[in-house]
N, C-alpha and C positions, 0 to 999 in steps of 0.2 A: 343415594344411588345416582350415578351419572352414566349416561350412555351416549355415545357419539356415533353418528353414521356419516360416512363420507361417500364420495364418488366410488363406483364399483372398483373392485381390485383390478379388473381388466383396464378400466379407464385410467386409473392411477399408474399402472405399469406402462401403458402406452404413452402417457404424459411424460413419465420419467425417461423412457426410451427416446422420445423426441428431444427432450432437453439434453440428454447425453450426446445424441447425434448432432444437435445444433452446436454444442460446445466443441465437438471434434471438428466440424466443418469450419467454425469460426477460427479455431486455432490454425487449421490448415491455410485458411485465407490470409491470416496475419503473417505467416512465415513464407507465403508464396511470393512470386515475383511481380504481383500486380502493383499498379500505381497506387498511391496513397488514397486518392478519391474513391477508387473502386473498393479498396479494403474497408474504408470507413462506411460506405454505403452498404456493403455486404454484411458487415458486422452489426450495423444498426438494424437491418432487416432481420437478421437472425435473433437479435435481442428482442425485437418486437414479437417474433414467433415464440420465443421463450416466455415472454410475459403473457401472451395469449394462452399458451398451454398451462402456465401456472394458475391463472385466474379461472380457467375452465375445468381443469382436471385435478388440481391439487389443493386449492384454497377452499372450495365449498364444503360446508359441513352442517350438520344439524345435531345439537347437543341438548339432551334432556336431563334436567336435574330435578330434585324434589320440589323446587319452587318456581323454576322458569325454563323456558325453551329459548335456546340461543341458536339463531339461524345466521350462518356466515355465507353470504353469496359472493359474487365476483368482487364487488366494490363496497358493500355495506354489510354491517353486522347489526342484527336486530335482537333485542332481549325482550321476550314476551312473558309476562307473569302468567303462570298456569291458571290462576283464578279468572283471567279475562278471556280465556279461549272458549268460544262457543261452537266452533265447527272446524273439523280437520278432514281434508280429503286428498287423495292421491290422483295424479294425472300426468299427462305428458309435460306439463309446465313445472312439475315438482310436487312437493307437499304443500298444499294450500292451507293456511291457518287464518281463520277469521276470528277477530276479537269482538267482544260485546260492544265496542265502539264503532263497529262496521269496517274496521281496517282489515285488509287482507295482505298477508305476506306469503310469498312463495319461497320455499327452500329448494334450491336447484340441485342439491347434492344427491337426492334420491328421487327418481322419476318412475312413472308407470307408463308403458307404451300404450298407444291407442289400441293396438291389437290385443294386448293382455286385457284391457278394459272390455273390449267387444266380446272376447271369448270368456269373460268372467273368471280369469285366472287370478289366483292369490299370489301376489308377488312380494318382494322385499319392501316395496313402498307401502303395501297394505300392513305389513308387520310394524313398520314405523308409525303409521297412523294409529294402529291399535295400541302401541306403547304410549304414544302421546295422549290418546283419549283416556287410557287407564290411569295415567298419572294425573291428568287434569281432573278426572272424576274423584280420585283419592284426595286431591287438593280441595275440591268442592265440598267433600264430606267433612273435612277438618278445617275449612276456610276461616271460620270464626276464630279458632285457636291461632291460626297463622297470622291473621290480621292483628290480634291482640299482642302477639309476640313481636311482630315487625310492622309497625304502623306505616312505614314508608315503602311497603312492598309494592312492586310495580314501577318504581322509579328507574330511570336509566342512568347508568354510569356516565359521568361527564365525558369520558373519552370515546364513548359510542354515540352514534347518531340516534335520535328518537324516531319513532314512526311518524310518517307524514300525517297531517290532520286529514280526517275523513272529508271527502268533498260533499258539499250539501247542494242538492239540486237535482 
């Protein structure tokens, strides 16, 4: 089973709309009668806007598989073995995942507003937390079988960055 959660549909549609509008404006600037320096500055600024929209609205995701949780944030991707997860919670910061090593990673793709938390509302973020906890629990129940089948479980692919070491002190 693999399940992926992304930024809400409204957030993604808004991001795509901004990208389309930015490309239209950039095209209009390029064919306009402005001097070269103004064109370059304008297109660079619009390119920066496009990059900002991409990393905030289109890139973030949380993917749950049978053996790991993959969290893609703005600039980093984390792979967390389900057997190492000890706590998962939803908040305004995103889905917080704590490992048994004390490391905490926040998945920004799905968030729970403070208002929803204060009112005790069950949101999409809570559904994500429940799915992760359920899969982590299933992994804990058959953890011995998984470790025997995959002795190097929990290692990180070389192309992805590892979690930073937990601070001591």
